[in-house]
N, C-alpha and C positions, 0 to 999 in steps of 0.2 A: 646176333652174334655185331660183337665189337669189332669194326675194321679201325677204329681211331677214333681223333676229332677234329674236326672239321665243319666246312659251311655248306650252304649248298645255294645255288642262284636259278632261280628260271630266268630266261636268256630270250626268250622266245616261245610264244605261244600262239599255235593255230588250231581252234578248238576243233574237236574230233578226227585231226591229222597228225599233230607232232609236237612235242616239248623239246625243247632244249634248256639246257644246264649245265653250269659250270658248277664242279666239285673241288674244291677246296679244304686239300688235309692242310693239317698244323701238326698233328701226332699220330703216330712213329717217327715222320718226318713230314718236311715242307713240299706238297706237291701242285698239280690244279691238272686237275682232267675234263676235254669238254664231252659232255653224254647227249644221247639223243634216242628218242623213243618216237619212234612212227607208229602211227595205226594206219591198215588197210583193211577195209573194209571186204571178208571176203564174201558172206550174202545177206539177206536181212536178217538184224542181231547177233550179227556174230563175223566177228574182228579179228585181226592176227595182230599183235603186238613185235616189233620188233627193238630193240635197243643196241645202243653202240658207244662204246667210248674211245675216245683220241685222248693220250697224254703221252708225254716227253718225260724222263726219268735218268736223270746222272748216275755212271756208276758215282759209287756201287748202289746205292739203292735201287737201281732198273734193276737186281737179281730178284728184288721182291713185289715184281710189276705181274706174273702169273698168281702171287698168292692173293695179292690184293683183288686184282679182277677176277678172282675165285671167290674171294669173299663179299664183295659186290652183286656176282653172277646170282650167288644163296638169295642174300638179302632182297634184288631184286626180283627172286623167282616167286621165292615167299609172297612178295607184296602183290604182284600179279597174282597170282592164286588166291591170297586172299579177297582182292578186287572183284577177281573171276567169280570167288562164291554171294559176295554182296553184291554183282548184279544180277546175279542168276536167282536168287531170291527176289529180287524189286518185280 
């Protein structure tokens, strides 16, 4: 699904542990969000991925924050499911 126009920059990467990146939205509105994906080993060959998003939006754009977060959640979950399938085939 299309959540708008923008760019993403990896700010910090610790192999097998954490990815911090910045999302910069341009359209439909300008906004910056900090996003973290962390991996936690559950057992050998099994990990849990946790992601979080931090952003500030001014009124009236902040009314759209739950919608944007829901769209991001769907896209990230799809990406994580695709990654899981690729890794399980390896």
